[in-house]
All heavy atoms as a GROMACS GRO file, in nm:
protein
  467
    1MET      N    1   1.056   1.322   1.309
    1MET     CA    2   0.980   1.200   1.291
    1MET      C    3   0.842   1.215   1.353
    1MET      O    4   0.829   1.270   1.461
    1MET     CB    5   1.048   1.082   1.358
    1MET     CG    6   1.168   1.030   1.290
    1MET     SD    7   1.193   0.863   1.351
    1MET     CE    8   1.288   0.802   1.222
    2SER      N    9   0.745   1.163   1.286
    2SER     CA   10   0.610   1.165   1.342
    2SER      C   11   0.575   1.027   1.396
    2SER      O   12   0.622   0.926   1.346
    2SER     CB   13   0.509   1.207   1.236
    2SER     OG   14   0.504   1.110   1.135
    3THR      N   15   0.495   1.026   1.496
    3THR     CA   16   0.453   0.899   1.553
    3THR      C   17   0.310   0.872   1.511
    3THR      O   18   0.228   0.963   1.500
    3THR     CB   19   0.461   0.903   1.707
    3THR    OG1   20   0.377   1.008   1.754
    3THR    CG2   21   0.604   0.927   1.753
    4LEU      N   22   0.282   0.749   1.487
    4LEU     CA   23   0.146   0.709   1.448
    4LEU      C   24   0.068   0.673   1.573
    4LEU      O   25   0.118   0.601   1.660
    4LEU     CB   26   0.151   0.589   1.354
    4LEU     CG   27   0.218   0.612   1.220
    4LEU    CD1   28   0.226   0.483   1.142
    4LEU    CD2   29   0.141   0.715   1.141
    5SER      N   30  -0.052   0.721   1.582
    5SER     CA   31  -0.135   0.686   1.696
    5SER      C   32  -0.232   0.575   1.656
    5SER      O   33  -0.266   0.558   1.539
    5SER     CB   34  -0.213   0.808   1.744
    5SER     OG   35  -0.297   0.854   1.642
    6ALA      N   36  -0.275   0.501   1.752
    6ALA     CA   37  -0.369   0.392   1.728
    6ALA      C   38  -0.505   0.450   1.692
    6ALA      O   39  -0.546   0.551   1.748
    6ALA     CB   40  -0.380   0.304   1.852
    7PRO      N   41  -0.574   0.388   1.600
    7PRO     CA   42  -0.707   0.439   1.564
    7PRO      C   43  -0.804   0.421   1.680
    7PRO      O   44  -0.797   0.323   1.755
    7PRO     CB   45  -0.747   0.355   1.444
    7PRO     CG   46  -0.663   0.233   1.453
    7PRO     CD   47  -0.536   0.272   1.522
    8GLY      N   48  -0.895   0.514   1.693
    8GLY     CA   49  -0.995   0.505   1.799
    8GLY      C   50  -1.115   0.424   1.755
    8GLY      O   51  -1.127   0.382   1.640
    9ASN      N   52  -1.203   0.401   1.847
    9ASN     CA   53  -1.325   0.329   1.815
    9ASN      C   54  -1.418   0.420   1.735
    9ASN      O   55  -1.429   0.539   1.762
    9ASN     CB   56  -1.396   0.285   1.942
    9ASN     CG   57  -1.317   0.177   2.014
    9ASN    OD1   58  -1.238   0.107   1.953
    9ASN    ND2   59  -1.337   0.167   2.143
   10ILE      N   60  -1.486   0.362   1.638
   10ILE     CA   61  -1.584   0.437   1.560
   10ILE      C   62  -1.720   0.420   1.628
   10ILE      O   63  -1.764   0.308   1.650
   10ILE     CB   64  -1.591   0.384   1.415
   10ILE    CG1   65  -1.454   0.398   1.349
   10ILE    CG2   66  -1.698   0.458   1.336
   10ILE    CD1   67  -1.446   0.333   1.214
   11PRO      N   68  -1.785   0.532   1.661
   11PRO     CA   69  -1.917   0.520   1.726
   11PRO      C   70  -2.018   0.452   1.632
   11PRO      O   71  -2.019   0.476   1.511
   11PRO     CB   72  -1.958   0.664   1.753
   11PRO     CG   73  -1.840   0.749   1.724
   11PRO     CD   74  -1.743   0.669   1.645
   12LEU      N   75  -2.102   0.370   1.688
   12LEU     CA   76  -2.200   0.294   1.610
   12LEU      C   77  -2.293   0.382   1.527
   12LEU      O   78  -2.320   0.350   1.411
   12LEU     CB   79  -2.280   0.201   1.701
   12LEU     CG   80  -2.371   0.102   1.631
   12LEU    CD1   81  -2.291   0.010   1.540
   12LEU    CD2   82  -2.450   0.023   1.731
   13PRO      N   83  -2.343   0.496   1.578
   13PRO     CA   84  -2.430   0.579   1.494
   13PRO      C   85  -2.361   0.632   1.368
   13PRO      O   86  -2.427   0.656   1.268
   13PRO     CB   87  -2.469   0.695   1.587
   13PRO     CG   88  -2.458   0.639   1.724
   13PRO     CD   89  -2.343   0.542   1.718
   14ARG      N   90  -2.230   0.648   1.370
   14ARG     CA   91  -2.159   0.692   1.249
   14ARG      C   92  -2.133   0.575   1.155
   14ARG      O   93  -2.110   0.594   1.037
   14ARG     CB   94  -2.026   0.756   1.287
   14ARG     CG   95  -2.043   0.889   1.355
   14ARG     CD   96  -1.914   0.960   1.369
   14ARG     NE   97  -1.864   0.998   1.237
   14ARG     CZ   98  -1.742   1.040   1.214
   14ARG    NH1   99  -1.656   1.052   1.312
   14ARG    NH2  100  -1.704   1.072   1.092
   15LEU      N  101  -2.136   0.452   1.207
   15LEU     CA  102  -2.106   0.334   1.126
   15LEU      C  103  -2.230   0.278   1.056
   15LEU      O  104  -2.220   0.223   0.946
   15LEU     CB  105  -2.044   0.228   1.217
   15LEU     CG  106  -1.982   0.106   1.153
   15LEU    CD1  107  -1.869   0.147   1.059
   15LEU    CD2  108  -1.930   0.013   1.259
   16VAL      N  109  -2.347   0.292   1.117
   16VAL     CA  110  -2.471   0.233   1.065
   16VAL      C  111  -2.504   0.277   0.923
   16VAL      O  112  -2.536   0.192   0.839
   16VAL     CB  113  -2.589   0.258   1.162
   16VAL    CG1  114  -2.721   0.222   1.098
   16VAL    CG2  115  -2.569   0.180   1.289
   17PRO      N  116  -2.495   0.407   0.888
   17PRO     CA  117  -2.527   0.444   0.749
   17PRO      C  118  -2.437   0.374   0.647
   17PRO      O  119  -2.483   0.335   0.540
   17PRO     CB  120  -2.506   0.596   0.746
   17PRO     CG  121  -2.520   0.639   0.887
   17PRO     CD  122  -2.471   0.526   0.971
   18TRP      N  123  -2.310   0.356   0.681
   18TRP     CA  124  -2.220   0.288   0.588
   18TRP      C  125  -2.255   0.140   0.577
   18TRP      O  126  -2.246   0.080   0.469
   18TRP     CB  127  -2.076   0.303   0.634
   18TRP     CG  128  -2.027   0.442   0.616
   18TRP    CD1  129  -2.014   0.538   0.711
   18TRP    CD2  130  -1.989   0.503   0.492
   18TRP    NE1  131  -1.970   0.655   0.654
   18TRP    CE2  132  -1.953   0.636   0.521
   18TRP    CE3  133  -1.981   0.458   0.360
   18TRP    CZ2  134  -1.910   0.723   0.422
   18TRP    CZ3  135  -1.939   0.545   0.262
   18TRP    CH2  136  -1.904   0.676   0.293
   19LEU      N  137  -2.294   0.079   0.689
   19LEU     CA  138  -2.330  -0.063   0.686
   19LEU      C  139  -2.457  -0.086   0.604
   19LEU      O  140  -2.479  -0.196   0.553
   19LEU     CB  141  -2.349  -0.116   0.828
   19LEU     CG  142  -2.222  -0.125   0.912
   19LEU    CD1  143  -2.257  -0.165   1.054
   19LEU    CD2  144  -2.123  -0.221   0.851
   20LEU      N  145  -2.541   0.014   0.593
   20LEU     CA  146  -2.662   0.002   0.512
   20LEU      C  147  -2.636   0.041   0.367
   20LEU      O  148  -2.689  -0.022   0.275
   20LEU     CB  149  -2.773   0.090   0.570
   20LEU     CG  150  -2.822   0.053   0.709
   20LEU    CD1  151  -2.920   0.156   0.760
   20LEU    CD2  152  -2.881  -0.086   0.711
   21ALA      N  153  -2.556   0.144   0.345
   21ALA     CA  154  -2.537   0.196   0.210
   21ALA      C  155  -2.448   0.107   0.123
   21ALA      O  156  -2.476   0.090   0.004
   21ALA     CB  157  -2.477   0.336   0.217
   22VAL      N  158  -2.344   0.050   0.181
   22VAL     CA  159  -2.250  -0.028   0.100
   22VAL      C  160  -2.317  -0.149   0.035
   22VAL      O  161  -2.302  -0.170  -0.085
   22VAL     CB  162  -2.126  -0.066   0.183
   22VAL    CG1  163  -2.041  -0.169   0.112
   22VAL    CG2  164  -2.043   0.059   0.214
   23PRO      N  165  -2.392  -0.233   0.108
   23PRO     CA  166  -2.457  -0.346   0.039
   23PRO      C  167  -2.558  -0.301  -0.067
   23PRO      O  168  -2.568  -0.364  -0.173
   23PRO     CB  169  -2.527  -0.422   0.152
   23PRO     CG  170  -2.458  -0.381   0.275
   23PRO     CD  171  -2.410  -0.242   0.253
   24VAL      N  172  -2.630  -0.193  -0.040
   24VAL     CA  173  -2.727  -0.144  -0.139
   24VAL      C  174  -2.656  -0.097  -0.265
   24VAL      O  175  -2.696  -0.129  -0.377
   24VAL     CB  176  -2.814  -0.032  -0.079
   24VAL    CG1  177  -2.896   0.038  -0.186
   24VAL    CG2  178  -2.903  -0.088   0.030
   25LEU      N  179  -2.547  -0.023  -0.249
   25LEU     CA  180  -2.471   0.024  -0.365
   25LEU      C  181  -2.407  -0.091  -0.441
   25LEU      O  182  -2.402  -0.089  -0.564
   25LEU     CB  183  -2.366   0.126  -0.322
   25LEU     CG  184  -2.422   0.259  -0.271
   25LEU    CD1  185  -2.310   0.345  -0.214
   25LEU    CD2  186  -2.496   0.331  -0.380
   26LEU      N  187  -2.359  -0.193  -0.369
   26LEU     CA  188  -2.303  -0.310  -0.437
   26LEU      C  189  -2.411  -0.385  -0.516
   26LEU      O  190  -2.386  -0.431  -0.628
   26LEU     CB  191  -2.238  -0.404  -0.336
   26LEU     CG  192  -2.106  -0.356  -0.278
   26LEU    CD1  193  -2.060  -0.449  -0.166
   26LEU    CD2  194  -2.000  -0.346  -0.386
   27LEU      N  195  -2.532  -0.396  -0.460
   27LEU     CA  196  -2.641  -0.462  -0.532
   27LEU      C  197  -2.680  -0.383  -0.656
   27LEU      O  198  -2.700  -0.441  -0.764
   27LEU     CB  199  -2.762  -0.477  -0.439
   27LEU     CG  200  -2.885  -0.540  -0.505
   27LEU    CD1  201  -2.857  -0.682  -0.546
   27LEU    CD2  202  -3.003  -0.533  -0.411
   28ILE      N  203  -2.688  -0.251  -0.645
   28ILE     CA  204  -2.721  -0.169  -0.762
   28ILE      C  205  -2.612  -0.183  -0.868
   28ILE      O  206  -2.642  -0.198  -0.987
   28ILE     CB  207  -2.741  -0.022  -0.720
   28ILE    CG1  208  -2.868  -0.008  -0.639
   28ILE    CG2  209  -2.744   0.069  -0.842
   28ILE    CD1  210  -2.886   0.127  -0.573
   29GLY      N  211  -2.486  -0.180  -0.825
   29GLY     CA  212  -2.377  -0.198  -0.920
   29GLY      C  213  -2.383  -0.333  -0.989
   29GLY      O  214  -2.361  -0.344  -1.110
   30TYR      N  215  -2.415  -0.437  -0.913
   30TYR     CA  216  -2.428  -0.570  -0.973
   30TYR      C  217  -2.542  -0.574  -1.074
   30TYR      O  218  -2.527  -0.627  -1.186
   30TYR     CB  219  -2.451  -0.676  -0.865
   30TYR     CG  220  -2.488  -0.810  -0.924
   30TYR    CD1  221  -2.390  -0.891  -0.978
   30TYR    CD2  222  -2.620  -0.853  -0.928
   30TYR    CE1  223  -2.424  -1.013  -1.035
   30TYR    CE2  224  -2.654  -0.974  -0.983
   30TYR     CZ  225  -2.556  -1.054  -1.038
   30TYR     OH  226  -2.589  -1.174  -1.094
   31LEU      N  227  -2.657  -0.520  -1.036
   31LEU     CA  228  -2.773  -0.524  -1.126
   31LEU      C  229  -2.746  -0.449  -1.256
   31LEU      O  230  -2.786  -0.493  -1.363
   31LEU     CB  231  -2.896  -0.467  -1.057
   31LEU     CG  232  -2.958  -0.554  -0.949
   31LEU    CD1  233  -3.069  -0.478  -0.879
   31LEU    CD2  234  -3.008  -0.685  -1.005
   32VAL      N  235  -2.677  -0.335  -1.248
   32VAL     CA  236  -2.653  -0.256  -1.368
   32VAL      C  237  -2.541  -0.317  -1.452
   32VAL      O  238  -2.552  -0.324  -1.575
   32VAL     CB  239  -2.620  -0.110  -1.331
   32VAL    CG1  240  -2.574  -0.032  -1.452
   32VAL    CG2  241  -2.741  -0.044  -1.269
   33LEU      N  242  -2.434  -0.362  -1.389
   33LEU     CA  243  -2.315  -0.401  -1.464
   33LEU      C  244  -2.309  -0.549  -1.500
   33LEU      O  245  -2.252  -0.585  -1.602
   33LEU     CB  246  -2.190  -0.364  -1.385
   33LEU     CG  247  -2.174  -0.214  -1.357
   33LEU    CD1  248  -2.055  -0.192  -1.267
   33LEU    CD2  249  -2.160  -0.137  -1.486
   34MET      N  250  -2.364  -0.636  -1.416
   34MET     CA  251  -2.336  -0.778  -1.435
   34MET      C  252  -2.459  -0.868  -1.452
   34MET      O  253  -2.445  -0.981  -1.491
   34MET     CB  254  -2.258  -0.831  -1.313
   34MET     CG  255  -2.130  -0.758  -1.283
   34MET     SD  256  -2.001  -0.789  -1.401
   34MET     CE  257  -1.960  -0.957  -1.363
   35ASP      N  258  -2.577  -0.820  -1.418
   35ASP     CA  259  -2.693  -0.908  -1.404
   35ASP      C  260  -2.735  -0.974  -1.535
   35ASP      O  261  -2.750  -1.095  -1.541
   35ASP     CB  262  -2.809  -0.830  -1.344
   35ASP     CG  263  -2.931  -0.915  -1.324
   35ASP    OD1  264  -2.915  -1.029  -1.278
   35ASP    OD2  265  -3.041  -0.868  -1.354
   36ASN      N  266  -2.758  -0.898  -1.639
   36ASN     CA  267  -2.805  -0.949  -1.768
   36ASN      C  268  -2.931  -1.034  -1.757
   36ASN      O  269  -2.951  -1.129  -1.832
   36ASN     CB  270  -2.696  -1.031  -1.838
   36ASN     CG  271  -2.588  -0.943  -1.894
   36ASN    OD1  272  -2.615  -0.833  -1.940
   36ASN    ND2  273  -2.465  -0.990  -1.888
   37GLY      N  274  -3.017  -1.002  -1.658
   37GLY     CA  275  -3.144  -1.073  -1.644
   37GLY      C  276  -3.140  -1.195  -1.556
   37GLY      O  277  -3.242  -1.260  -1.539
   38ALA      N  278  -3.026  -1.230  -1.497
   38ALA     CA  279  -3.017  -1.350  -1.414
   38ALA      C  280  -3.096  -1.334  -1.284
   38ALA      O  281  -3.162  -1.427  -1.240
   38ALA     CB  282  -2.871  -1.381  -1.382
   39VAL      N  283  -3.090  -1.216  -1.222
   39VAL     CA  284  -3.161  -1.193  -1.096
   39VAL      C  285  -3.287  -1.111  -1.121
   39VAL      O  286  -3.391  -1.136  -1.062
   39VAL     CB  287  -3.069  -1.122  -0.994
   39VAL    CG1  288  -3.146  -1.083  -0.869
   39VAL    CG2  289  -2.952  -1.210  -0.959
   40SER      N  290  -3.277  -1.012  -1.206
   40SER     CA  291  -3.390  -0.921  -1.229
   40SER      C  292  -3.487  -0.980  -1.331
   40SER      O  293  -3.494  -0.938  -1.444
   40SER     CB  294  -3.338  -0.785  -1.278
   40SER     OG  295  -3.266  -0.801  -1.399
   41GLN      N  296  -3.564  -1.078  -1.287
   41GLN     CA  297  -3.660  -1.147  -1.373
   41GLN      C  298  -3.795  -1.076  -1.368
   41GLN      O  299  -3.899  -1.138  -1.354
   41GLN     CB  300  -3.677  -1.292  -1.327
   41GLN     CG  301  -3.554  -1.376  -1.343
   41GLN     CD  302  -3.525  -1.407  -1.488
   41GLN    OE1  303  -3.616  -1.426  -1.568
   41GLN    NE2  304  -3.399  -1.415  -1.523
   42THR      N  305  -3.795  -0.943  -1.381
   42THR     CA  306  -3.920  -0.868  -1.369
   42THR      C  307  -3.978  -0.831  -1.504
   42THR      O  308  -4.072  -0.754  -1.510
   42THR     CB  309  -3.897  -0.740  -1.288
   42THR    OG1  310  -3.796  -0.664  -1.353
   42THR    CG2  311  -3.854  -0.772  -1.146
   43GLY      N  312  -3.923  -0.882  -1.609
   43GLY     CA  313  -3.977  -0.850  -1.740
   43GLY      C  314  -3.880  -0.768  -1.822
   43GLY      O  315  -3.769  -0.736  -1.782
   44GLY      N  316  -3.924  -0.734  -1.942
   44GLY     CA  317  -3.838  -0.665  -2.037
   44GLY      C  318  -3.804  -0.522  -2.000
   44GLY      O  319  -3.697  -0.474  -2.036
   45TYR      N  320  -3.892  -0.455  -1.927
   45TYR     CA  321  -3.869  -0.314  -1.897
   45TYR      C  322  -3.744  -0.293  -1.812
   45TYR      O  323  -3.658  -0.214  -1.847
   45TYR     CB  324  -3.990  -0.253  -1.827
   45TYR     CG  325  -3.971  -0.108  -1.790
   45TYR    CD1  326  -3.972  -0.010  -1.887
   45TYR    CD2  327  -3.950  -0.071  -1.658
   45TYR    CE1  328  -3.953   0.123  -1.855
   45TYR    CE2  329  -3.930   0.061  -1.625
   45TYR     CZ  330  -3.932   0.158  -1.723
   45TYR     OH  331  -3.911   0.288  -1.691
   46LEU      N  332  -3.733  -0.367  -1.701
   46LEU     CA  333  -3.616  -0.352  -1.614
   46LEU      C  334  -3.489  -0.399  -1.685
   46LEU      O  335  -3.383  -0.337  -1.672
   46LEU     CB  336  -3.637  -0.429  -1.484
   46LEU     CG  337  -3.528  -0.412  -1.379
   46LEU    CD1  338  -3.511  -0.266  -1.340
   46LEU    CD2  339  -3.559  -0.495  -1.257
   47HIS      N  340  -3.500  -0.505  -1.763
   47HIS     CA  341  -3.385  -0.554  -1.837
   47HIS      C  342  -3.334  -0.448  -1.934
   47HIS      O  343  -3.214  -0.422  -1.943
   47HIS     CB  344  -3.420  -0.682  -1.913
   47HIS     CG  345  -3.310  -0.730  -2.001
   47HIS    ND1  346  -3.200  -0.796  -1.952
   47HIS    CD2  347  -3.291  -0.718  -2.135
   47HIS    CE1  348  -3.118  -0.824  -2.053
   47HIS    NE2  349  -3.172  -0.778  -2.165
   48GLU      N  350  -3.425  -0.385  -2.006
   48GLU     CA  351  -3.385  -0.282  -2.102
   48GLU      C  352  -3.328  -0.159  -2.032
   48GLU      O  353  -3.235  -0.096  -2.080
   48GLU     CB  354  -3.502  -0.243  -2.192
   48GLU     CG  355  -3.538  -0.350  -2.292
   48GLU     CD  356  -3.422  -0.386  -2.383
   48GLU    OE1  357  -3.349  -0.296  -2.428
   48GLU    OE2  358  -3.405  -0.507  -2.408
   49LEU      N  359  -3.385  -0.124  -1.916
   49LEU     CA  360  -3.334  -0.011  -1.839
   49LEU      C  361  -3.190  -0.038  -1.795
   49LEU      O  362  -3.102   0.049  -1.810
   49LEU     CB  363  -3.423   0.014  -1.718
   49LEU     CG  364  -3.384   0.131  -1.629
   49LEU    CD1  365  -3.402   0.263  -1.704
   49LEU    CD2  366  -3.465   0.128  -1.502
   50MET      N  367  -3.163  -0.157  -1.743
   50MET     CA  368  -3.026  -0.192  -1.702
   50MET      C  369  -2.933  -0.200  -1.823
   50MET      O  370  -2.817  -0.160  -1.816
   50MET     CB  371  -3.025  -0.323  -1.626
   50MET     CG  372  -3.103  -0.322  -1.498
   50MET     SD  373  -3.039  -0.202  -1.382
   50MET     CE  374  -3.163  -0.210  -1.256
   51HIS      N  375  -2.984  -0.250  -1.933
   51HIS     CA  376  -2.904  -0.260  -2.055
   51HIS      C  377  -2.862  -0.121  -2.103
   51HIS      O  378  -2.746  -0.099  -2.137
   51HIS     CB  379  -2.987  -0.332  -2.163
   51HIS     CG  380  -2.913  -0.356  -2.288
   51HIS    ND1  381  -2.839  -0.470  -2.309
   51HIS    CD2  382  -2.899  -0.282  -2.400
   51HIS    CE1  383  -2.783  -0.463  -2.428
   51HIS    NE2  384  -2.819  -0.351  -2.486
   52ASP      N  385  -2.956  -0.028  -2.102
   52ASP     CA  386  -2.922   0.108  -2.142
   52ASP      C  387  -2.826   0.173  -2.043
   52ASP      O  388  -2.740   0.251  -2.081
   52ASP     CB  389  -3.049   0.192  -2.155
   52ASP     CG  390  -3.137   0.145  -2.271
   52ASP    OD1  391  -3.085   0.074  -2.358
   52ASP    OD2  392  -3.256   0.180  -2.272
   53GLY      N  393  -2.840   0.139  -1.915
   53GLY     CA  394  -2.748   0.190  -1.814
   53GLY      C  395  -2.606   0.143  -1.838
   53GLY      O  396  -2.510   0.216  -1.820
   54ARG      N  397  -2.593   0.018  -1.884
   54ARG     CA  398  -2.460  -0.033  -1.918
   54ARG      C  399  -2.398   0.048  -2.031
   54ARG      O  400  -2.280   0.081  -2.028
   54ARG     CB  401  -2.468  -0.180  -1.958
   54ARG     CG  402  -2.484  -0.273  -1.844
   54ARG     CD  403  -2.478  -0.419  -1.891
   54ARG     NE  404  -2.561  -0.496  -1.802
   54ARG     CZ  405  -2.683  -0.537  -1.829
   54ARG    NH1  406  -2.737  -0.512  -1.945
   54ARG    NH2  407  -2.751  -0.604  -1.741
   55HIS      N  408  -2.478   0.077  -2.132
   55HIS     CA  409  -2.427   0.156  -2.243
   55HIS      C  410  -2.387   0.297  -2.199
   55HIS      O  411  -2.286   0.350  -2.243
   55HIS     CB  412  -2.531   0.165  -2.356
   55HIS     CG  413  -2.544   0.039  -2.433
   55HIS    ND1  414  -2.443  -0.010  -2.513
   55HIS    CD2  415  -2.646  -0.049  -2.443
   55HIS    CE1  416  -2.482  -0.123  -2.569
   55HIS    NE2  417  -2.607  -0.148  -2.528
   56LEU      N  418  -2.466   0.358  -2.110
   56LEU     CA  419  -2.434   0.492  -2.060
   56LEU      C  420  -2.304   0.492  -1.982
   56LEU      O  421  -2.228   0.590  -1.986
   56LEU     CB  422  -2.547   0.545  -1.972
   56LEU     CG  423  -2.673   0.589  -2.046
   56LEU    CD1  424  -2.783   0.622  -1.946
   56LEU    CD2  425  -2.645   0.709  -2.133
   57LEU      N  426  -2.274   0.384  -1.911
   57LEU     CA  427  -2.150   0.374  -1.833
   57LEU      C  428  -2.032   0.327  -1.917
   57LEU      O  429  -1.920   0.322  -1.868
   57LEU     CB  430  -2.171   0.281  -1.714
   57LEU     CG  431  -2.266   0.330  -1.608
   57LEU    CD1  432  -2.292   0.220  -1.504
   57LEU    CD2  433  -2.213   0.455  -1.541
   58GLY      N  434  -2.057   0.289  -2.041
   58GLY     CA  435  -1.948   0.244  -2.128
   58GLY      C  436  -1.907   0.101  -2.104
   58GLY      O  437  -1.796   0.061  -2.141
   59VAL      N  438  -1.995   0.021  -2.043
   59VAL     CA  439  -1.963  -0.119  -2.017
   59VAL      C  440  -2.001  -0.202  -2.138
   59VAL      O  441  -2.115  -0.195  -2.185
   59VAL     CB  442  -2.040  -0.169  -1.893
   59VAL    CG1  443  -2.016  -0.317  -1.869
   59VAL    CG2  444  -2.002  -0.088  -1.771
   60PRO      N  445  -1.909  -0.281  -2.193
   60PRO     CA  446  -1.944  -0.365  -2.307
   60PRO      C  447  -2.039  -0.477  -2.263
   60PRO      O  448  -2.016  -0.543  -2.162
   60PRO     CB  449  -1.811  -0.421  -2.353
   60PRO     CG  450  -1.722  -0.413  -2.235
   60PRO     CD  451  -1.770  -0.296  -2.154
   61CYS      N  452  -2.145  -0.494  -2.336
   61CYS     CA  453  -2.242  -0.597  -2.298
   61CYS      C  454  -2.286  -0.685  -2.416
   61CYS      O  455  -2.376  -0.763  -2.402
   61CYS     CB  456  -2.363  -0.534  -2.229
   61CYS     SG  457  -2.447  -0.412  -2.326
   62HIS      N  458  -2.227  -0.667  -2.531
   62HIS     CA  459  -2.263  -0.751  -2.646
   62HIS      C  460  -2.142  -0.831  -2.687
   62HIS      O  461  -2.033  -0.785  -2.687
   62HIS     CB  462  -2.305  -0.664  -2.766
   62HIS     CG  463  -2.429  -0.586  -2.740
   62HIS    ND1  464  -2.552  -0.630  -2.778
   62HIS    CD2  465  -2.448  -0.468  -2.678
   62HIS    CE1  466  -2.641  -0.540  -2.744
   62HIS    NE2  467  -2.581  -0.442  -2.682
   0.00000   0.00000   0.00000
């Protein structure tokens, strides 16, 4: 039988990159997959770029 040990503390310098990267990646995922122009009101270029990104990922958008 193996015994499980309690997890140790994660040092803050190892945690900071994840705390910064996860929200940024979630925002990018939202903009590409779900936005449809609701947040990205920067004009037709960004909308078309995200629209084409949806097609490249195989996400139905029509």
